C-alpha positions in Angstrom: -39.4 174.2 -80.1 -40.6 173.6 -76.5 -44.7 171.8 -77.0 -46.1 174.7 -74.3 -49.3 171.9 -73.5 -46.2 169.0 -72.6 -48.3 167.4 -70.0 -44.8 166.0 -67.2 -45.7 164.0 -64.1 -43.7 164.9 -60.4 -42.8 161.8 -58.6 -41.8 163.1 -54.8 -42.7 161.7 -51.2 -42.6 165.7 -50.4 -45.8 167.5 -50.7 -44.2 170.6 -50.3 -41.6 169.9 -53.1 -44.2 168.8 -55.1 -46.4 171.1 -55.5 -43.9 173.8 -55.4 -42.3 172.3 -58.3 -45.9 171.9 -60.3 -46.3 175.5 -60.1 -43.1 176.5 -61.2 -43.3 174.7 -64.8 -47.4 175.9 -65.2 -46.0 179.0 -65.2 -43.6 178.2 -67.8 -46.0 176.5 -69.9 -46.0 172.8 -69.0 -49.3 171.4 -67.4 -48.4 169.0 -64.6 -49.8 166.2 -62.7 -48.2 164.8 -59.5 -48.2 161.4 -57.1 -46.8 160.6 -53.4 -44.9 157.7 -55.3 -44.9 155.5 -56.7 -48.1 153.2 -56.8 -49.3 156.4 -56.5 -48.1 157.1 -60.1 -48.4 153.6 -61.4 -52.1 154.2 -61.0 -51.8 157.9 -62.3 -49.8 156.8 -65.8 -52.3 153.8 -65.4 -54.8 155.9 -67.5 -52.9 159.0 -68.6 -49.5 159.3 -70.3 -46.8 162.0 -70.1 -44.1 164.0 -72.5 -41.1 163.3 -69.6 -41.7 162.2 -65.7 -40.2 163.3 -62.7 -39.2 161.1 -60.8 -37.4 161.6 -57.2 -34.8 158.8 -55.8 -35.7 158.2 -52.4 -39.0 157.8 -51.5 -41.0 155.6 -49.5 -42.1 151.9 -50.3 -40.5 151.6 -53.6 -37.3 153.3 -54.7 -37.2 156.4 -58.2 -34.3 153.7 -59.5 -36.2 150.6 -58.9 -39.9 152.3 -59.8 -36.8 153.4 -63.1 -35.9 150.2 -64.2 -39.9 148.9 -63.9 -41.0 151.6 -66.1 -38.6 150.6 -69.0 -39.7 147.3 -69.4 -42.9 148.8 -70.6 -42.7 152.8 -72.3 -40.7 155.0 -73.4 -41.0 158.1 -71.6 -38.2 160.3 -70.8 -37.4 159.8 -67.2 -35.5 163.1 -64.8 -34.2 161.5 -62.1 -34.1 163.0 -58.8 -31.7 162.8 -55.6 -30.2 163.9 -53.3 -27.2 161.9 -53.1 -23.8 163.4 -55.1 -21.9 159.8 -55.5 -20.6 159.3 -58.8 -22.2 155.7 -58.6 -25.3 156.9 -57.3 -25.9 158.4 -60.9 -25.0 155.8 -62.7 -27.3 153.3 -61.9 -29.5 155.6 -61.7 -29.0 156.2 -66.5 -28.3 152.5 -66.2 -31.6 151.7 -65.4 -33.3 153.7 -67.3 -33.2 158.0 -66.2 -32.4 160.2 -69.4 -30.6 163.1 -67.1 -30.1 163.1 -63.3 -30.5 166.2 -61.5 -29.2 166.5 -57.3 -30.5 168.1 -54.4 -30.4 171.2 -54.0 -30.8 172.5 -57.2 -32.3 175.7 -58.2 -36.1 175.3 -60.3 -34.4 176.7 -63.2 -31.4 174.2 -63.6 -34.5 172.2 -63.7 -36.7 174.0 -66.2 -33.8 173.9 -68.4 -32.7 169.9 -67.5 -36.1 168.7 -68.8 -35.9 171.4 -71.7 -33.0 169.8 -72.7 -34.4 166.2 -73.0 -37.5 167.0 -74.9 -35.7 168.8 -77.2 -34.3 164.9 -77.5 -37.1 163.4 -78.0 -37.6 162.4 -82.0 -39.8 164.9 -83.7 -42.5 163.3 -86.4 -41.3 163.8 -90.0 -43.8 164.5 -93.0 -44.4 161.5 -94.5 -43.6 162.5 -97.8 -39.7 162.5 -98.0 -37.9 159.8 -99.1 -37.0 158.3 -96.1 -33.1 157.4 -95.5 -32.5 154.0 -93.7 -28.9 152.7 -92.7 -28.6 148.7 -92.5 -27.7 147.5 -88.9 -28.6 144.0 -89.9 -31.8 142.8 -89.0 -32.6 146.1 -87.3 -32.8 149.2 -90.1 -32.0 152.4 -88.5 -33.9 155.7 -90.8 -32.7 158.9 -90.5 -35.3 161.2 -91.5 -37.9 159.9 -88.6 -35.4 158.8 -86.1 -36.8 155.1 -86.5 -35.5 151.8 -85.9 -37.3 148.6 -86.9 -36.1 144.7 -86.5 -37.4 143.6 -89.5 -41.0 144.9 -89.4 -41.1 145.1 -86.1 -40.3 148.8 -84.7 -37.7 149.4 -82.4 -38.4 151.4 -78.9 -35.6 154.0 -78.3 -35.7 156.2 -75.2 -34.8 160.2 -75.7 -30.9 160.2 -75.3 -31.0 156.8 -77.7 -32.9 159.1 -80.2 -29.7 161.4 -80.3 -27.4 159.4 -79.9 -28.7 157.9 -83.0 -28.6 160.8 -84.9 -25.0 161.7 -83.7 -24.1 157.9 -85.2 -26.0 159.0 -88.3 -25.4 161.7 -89.5 -21.2 160.4 -89.2 -21.1 156.1 -89.4 -17.8 154.7 -90.4 -16.1 158.0 -87.8 -15.6 157.5 -84.1 -16.8 159.7 -82.5 -14.8 160.9 -79.5 -17.2 160.7 -75.7 -16.1 164.6 -75.2 -17.6 165.4 -78.7 -20.2 163.0 -78.0 -21.1 164.7 -74.3 -21.2 168.0 -76.5 -23.4 167.0 -79.0 -25.9 165.2 -75.9 -26.2 168.8 -74.8 -25.0 168.0 -71.4 -22.4 169.2 -69.4 -18.8 168.4 -69.5 -16.8 166.6 -66.6 -15.5 162.6 -66.0 -19.1 161.9 -64.7 -21.2 162.8 -68.2 -18.3 160.8 -70.4 -19.1 157.8 -67.9 -22.9 158.8 -68.6 -22.2 158.1 -71.9 -20.6 154.4 -72.1 -23.7 153.2 -69.5 -26.0 154.6 -72.5 -23.4 153.1 -75.1 -24.4 149.5 -73.1 -27.9 150.1 -73.3 -28.1 150.7 -76.6 -26.1 148.2 -78.1 -28.3 145.5 -76.0 -31.5 147.1 -78.4 -28.9 146.4 -81.7 -26.7 143.7 -81.3 -27.0 141.0 -81.7 -23.3 140.1 -79.3 -23.4 144.2 -76.8 -19.6 142.4 -75.2 -18.8 142.2 -79.3 -20.5 144.5 -80.6 -20.8 145.0 -84.1 -22.6 147.8 -85.6 -22.1 150.5 -82.8 -18.1 150.1 -82.2 -15.1 150.9 -79.7 -12.5 152.5 -81.5 -10.1 152.7 -79.1 -8.3 155.9 -78.4 -11.0 157.3 -80.3 -14.5 156.8 -78.7 -16.8 154.7 -80.9 -18.7 154.3 -84.4 -22.1 153.7 -85.8 -20.5 150.8 -88.4 -23.8 150.3 -90.5 -23.2 147.7 -93.8 
């Protein structure tokens, strides 16, 4: 169930759009703050924590993709990009920068609401501490299946909402290849080639976190003609 008090940050240089989105999302139970550009958003983020950031790509000053990439260096707050561009390469660039999803303008407010709820559902929920953990070993990394948490030795590894969901999907069927179509479906995305390419991007990002050599992955393997497979020790 989605937390009705989830706090969202809307970052868009269009004052009218900011106001409309803020009112619409507040009517659906969210707490909503807004910022007019990346610099303004950065000041807001220095003082508040958010459950999700809705970030416009085309803004004066620093664009949304560049800002998204900077945010990913220091925090794992889910990010939904809004873009007027329909080219697949532009959307892929956003995912490579660390976004969890994207939505092309113009869009129906209801679709935005569905995307936000879908992302928030993928954020791992806290698990009771008295449950005995089931842990998968990936070399120096450990993944707690029950808690949806990963460590490198004693250091926690920060995963984005989508990366966490991918690990849950793979850890439910270790050693079994999963097709890109299956992964798209389990992530709750619409089908299509663009979404399958988006999965490739997410896999690449996850490999950078858990593989000593991401170009020759040991644990998150590509199975030719079948998809991807998690191969724990």
